[in-house]
Backbone as CSV, one residue per row, in Angstrom:
resi,resn,N_x,N_y,N_z,CA_x,CA_y,CA_z,C_x,C_y,C_z
1,MET,13.880,-1.784,-10.877,13.719,-1.034,-10.064,14.637,-2.255,-9.232
2,THR,15.767,-1.871,-8.663,16.651,-2.794,-7.667,16.966,-1.837,-6.162
3,ASP,16.530,-0.385,-6.103,17.136,-0.384,-5.393,16.080,0.076,-4.099
4,PRO,16.036,-0.434,-2.625,15.316,-0.411,-1.830,14.430,1.141,-1.690
5,GLN,15.500,2.407,-1.856,14.347,3.254,-1.603,13.739,3.369,-2.737
6,GLU,13.399,3.156,-4.025,13.073,3.662,-4.865,11.730,2.861,-5.112
7,HIS,12.098,1.409,-4.562,10.096,0.549,-3.679,9.890,1.637,-2.799
8,LEU,10.236,1.822,-1.592,9.923,2.358,-0.397,8.943,3.870,-1.388
9,ASP,9.621,4.904,-2.205,9.336,5.538,-2.733,8.060,5.267,-3.683
10,GLU,7.942,4.995,-4.301,7.025,4.027,-4.521,5.475,3.473,-3.986
11,ILE,5.547,2.742,-2.917,4.908,2.740,-1.784,4.282,3.755,-1.245
12,ARG,5.156,4.902,-1.011,4.701,5.944,-0.215,3.771,6.903,-0.691
13,LEU,4.320,7.104,-2.167,3.737,7.890,-3.038,2.436,7.442,-3.374
14,ALA,1.937,5.981,-3.373,0.916,5.119,-3.687,-0.062,5.072,-2.242
15,ILE,0.406,5.183,-1.301,-0.169,5.301,0.023,-0.458,7.227,0.180
16,THR,-0.263,7.718,-0.487,-0.432,9.168,-0.536,-1.874,9.187,-1.124
17,GLN,-1.913,8.824,-2.157,-3.127,8.411,-3.547,-3.959,8.211,-2.380
18,LEU,-3.565,6.862,-1.795,-4.920,5.999,-1.047,-5.615,6.782,-0.349
19,HIS,-4.940,8.052,0.531,-5.272,8.894,1.323,-6.055,10.114,0.598
20,LEU,-5.394,10.462,-0.108,-6.426,11.354,-0.781,-7.904,10.563,-1.358
21,ALA,-7.737,9.376,-1.092,-9.107,8.233,-2.240,-9.946,8.566,-1.288
22,ALA,-9.348,7.876,-0.458,-9.796,7.954,1.011,-10.875,9.493,1.261
23,HIS,-9.534,10.565,1.493,-10.757,11.771,1.547,-11.611,12.162,0.694
24,ILE,-11.364,11.552,-0.255,-12.629,12.403,-1.397,-13.804,11.139,-1.346
25,ASP,-13.343,10.085,-1.117,-14.891,9.050,-0.679,-15.727,9.032,0.357
26,ALA,-14.687,9.501,1.297,-15.352,9.399,2.950,-15.040,8.174,3.294
27,ASP,-14.194,7.559,3.159,-14.103,6.454,3.576,-12.987,6.166,4.562
28,ASP,-13.512,6.169,5.829,-12.702,6.084,6.932,-12.125,4.790,6.991
29,ALA,-12.390,3.961,6.617,-11.884,2.882,6.971,-10.652,2.391,5.900
30,ARG,-10.502,2.834,4.748,-9.582,3.179,4.113,-8.582,3.783,4.636
31,GLY,-8.852,4.950,4.852,-8.161,5.672,5.332,-7.547,5.461,6.797
32,THR,-8.023,4.832,7.710,-7.403,4.760,8.567,-6.106,2.884,7.783
33,VAL,-6.323,2.095,7.006,-5.610,1.270,6.684,-4.811,2.503,6.019
34,ALA,-4.394,3.279,5.212,-3.852,4.233,4.387,-3.189,4.542,5.422
35,THR,-2.983,4.686,7.094,-2.194,5.887,8.088,-1.423,4.439,8.192
36,SER,-1.974,3.063,8.217,-1.147,1.862,9.459,0.086,1.585,8.414
37,LEU,-0.803,1.819,6.906,0.555,1.076,6.115,1.950,2.699,5.760
38,GLU,1.625,3.851,6.390,2.229,4.883,6.433,3.106,4.671,7.259
39,LYS,3.064,4.309,8.543,3.525,4.235,9.721,4.484,2.662,9.682
40,ARG,3.933,1.515,8.731,4.577,0.316,8.711,5.906,0.313,8.211
41,PHE,5.742,1.068,6.320,6.897,1.957,6.095,7.525,2.939,6.400
42,SER,7.678,3.400,7.434,7.723,4.817,7.745,9.499,4.615,8.146
43,GLY,9.977,3.236,9.295,11.355,3.391,9.511,12.249,2.222,8.669
44,ILE,11.841,1.795,7.910,12.132,0.834,6.906,13.711,0.798,6.420
45,SER,14.593,0.901,6.203,16.020,0.762,5.573,16.681,-0.476,4.874
46,GLU,16.032,-1.801,5.324,16.635,-2.779,4.600,15.773,-3.465,3.837
47,ARG,16.130,-4.243,2.671,16.049,-5.292,1.824,14.980,-5.904,2.339
48,GLY,14.913,-6.957,3.415,14.441,-7.984,4.262,13.205,-7.290,4.426
49,GLU,13.164,-5.979,5.292,12.020,-5.388,6.585,11.386,-5.098,5.215
50,LEU,11.630,-4.393,3.980,10.780,-3.876,3.161,9.750,-4.855,2.835
51,ARG,10.742,-6.209,2.327,9.719,-7.108,1.459,8.850,-7.548,2.604
52,ASP,9.100,-8.306,3.614,8.430,-8.663,4.878,7.177,-8.100,5.114
53,SER,7.578,-6.498,4.888,6.512,-5.459,5.511,5.588,-5.493,4.091
54,ALA,5.857,-5.506,2.853,4.847,-5.127,1.892,4.323,-6.891,1.625
55,ARG,4.823,-7.980,2.071,3.702,-9.320,1.923,3.123,-9.066,3.128
56,ARG,3.361,-8.883,4.586,1.710,-8.667,5.236,1.267,-7.557,5.036
57,SER,1.692,-6.726,3.916,0.768,-5.489,3.607,-0.586,-6.516,2.720
58,LEU,0.388,-7.159,2.024,-0.496,-8.197,1.147,-1.498,-8.490,1.330
59,LEU,-1.490,-8.937,2.725,-2.906,-9.784,3.285,-3.646,-8.924,3.377
60,LEU,-4.235,-7.496,3.236,-5.345,-6.749,2.891,-6.265,-6.904,1.895
61,TYR,-5.265,-7.618,0.678,-6.383,-8.136,-0.463,-6.487,-9.149,-0.956
62,ARG,-6.739,-10.008,0.730,-7.098,-11.278,0.568,-8.474,-11.000,1.228
63,GLY,-9.403,-10.006,1.897,-10.958,-10.360,1.832,-10.780,-9.592,3.419
64,GLY,-12.016,-9.470,3.948,-12.436,-9.015,5.412,-12.375,-7.679,5.810
65,MET,-12.500,-7.743,6.921,-12.551,-5.545,6.991,-11.886,-5.482,7.359
66,GLY,-11.871,-3.895,6.330,-10.607,-3.030,5.635,-9.957,-3.644,4.647
67,SER,-10.473,-4.479,4.123,-9.655,-5.348,2.517,-10.398,-4.219,1.610
68,PHE,-9.352,-4.559,0.728,-9.570,-4.136,-0.952,-10.383,-4.678,-1.920
69,GLN,-10.772,-5.373,-1.330,-12.184,-6.221,-2.357,-13.081,-5.140,-3.014
70,ASP,-13.463,-4.625,-2.285,-14.991,-3.935,-2.783,-14.765,-2.594,-2.737
71,VAL,-14.119,-2.063,-4.095,-13.766,-0.213,-3.937,-15.088,0.046,-4.838
72,GLY,-15.403,1.269,-4.094,-17.236,2.365,-4.256,-16.445,3.283,-5.664
73,SER,-15.439,3.597,-5.808,-15.523,4.427,-7.191,-14.267,4.194,-7.854
74,ALA,-14.435,4.788,-9.288,-13.101,4.604,-10.080,-11.298,5.422,-9.277
75,VAL,-11.992,6.918,-8.305,-10.397,6.911,-8.010,-9.799,6.359,-7.235
76,MET,-10.922,5.154,-6.106,-10.752,4.342,-5.313,-9.771,3.328,-5.936
77,PHE,-10.441,2.851,-6.711,-9.875,2.068,-7.668,-8.501,1.888,-8.015
78,GLU,-8.273,3.133,-8.123,-6.849,3.542,-9.226,-5.462,3.447,-8.060
79,ALA,-6.555,3.943,-6.811,-5.313,3.822,-5.716,-5.338,2.796,-5.200
80,VAL,-6.195,1.835,-4.690,-6.304,0.333,-4.423,-5.383,-0.347,-5.460
81,GLU,-5.681,-0.038,-6.788,-4.562,-1.013,-7.716,-2.994,-0.693,-7.678
82,ARG,-2.631,1.115,-7.364,-1.338,1.597,-7.698,-0.624,1.342,-6.077
83,VAL,-1.154,1.274,-4.859,-0.751,0.292,-3.884,-0.699,-1.608,-3.958
84,HIS,-1.592,-1.817,-4.566,-1.184,-3.137,-4.490,0.297,-3.598,-5.635
85,ARG,-0.292,-2.771,-6.596,1.009,-3.443,-7.343,2.486,-2.440,-6.878
86,ALA,2.879,-1.660,-6.255,3.733,-1.230,-5.385,4.085,-2.138,-4.830
87,LEU,3.370,-2.765,-3.206,3.250,-3.711,-2.679,4.040,-4.973,-3.257
88,SER,3.465,-5.328,-4.410,3.773,-6.774,-5.293,5.382,-6.392,-5.546
89,ARG,5.627,-5.070,-6.255,6.891,-5.344,-6.561,7.863,-5.349,-5.476
90,ALA,7.488,-4.905,-4.081,8.299,-4.711,-3.138,8.397,-6.285,-2.868
91,ALA,7.383,-7.167,-2.488,7.348,-8.250,-2.420,8.443,-9.213,-3.207
92,ARG,8.229,-9.102,-3.956,8.971,-10.036,-4.792,10.863,-9.983,-4.161
93,ARG,11.617,-11.391,-4.650,13.016,-11.109,-4.599,13.467,-10.119,-5.329
94,TRP,14.263,-9.583,-5.096,14.619,-8.873,-6.407,16.464,-8.684,-5.485
95,PRO,17.742,-8.654,-6.527,19.228,-8.527,-6.502,19.144,-6.933,-5.548
């Protein structure tokens, strides 16, 4: 995957899954995070912007309020892992 649009599509699909998991689990905090991520990735068109936004977003995995370290269900675990994979791919340097 080298096209910025492919990375954005992957991230946006993962965020949609996170929204759904937050709804299923009635997890307002992660629903808010999903909305925030959605906004963060809405106007991106360049690789550098994408990479920087992905790197900033990965800070959610370090802990603290709204972090992704303590998921409460298999549905949420799958959604969180998908978002993490998509962000990690986009955060790497690629041609």
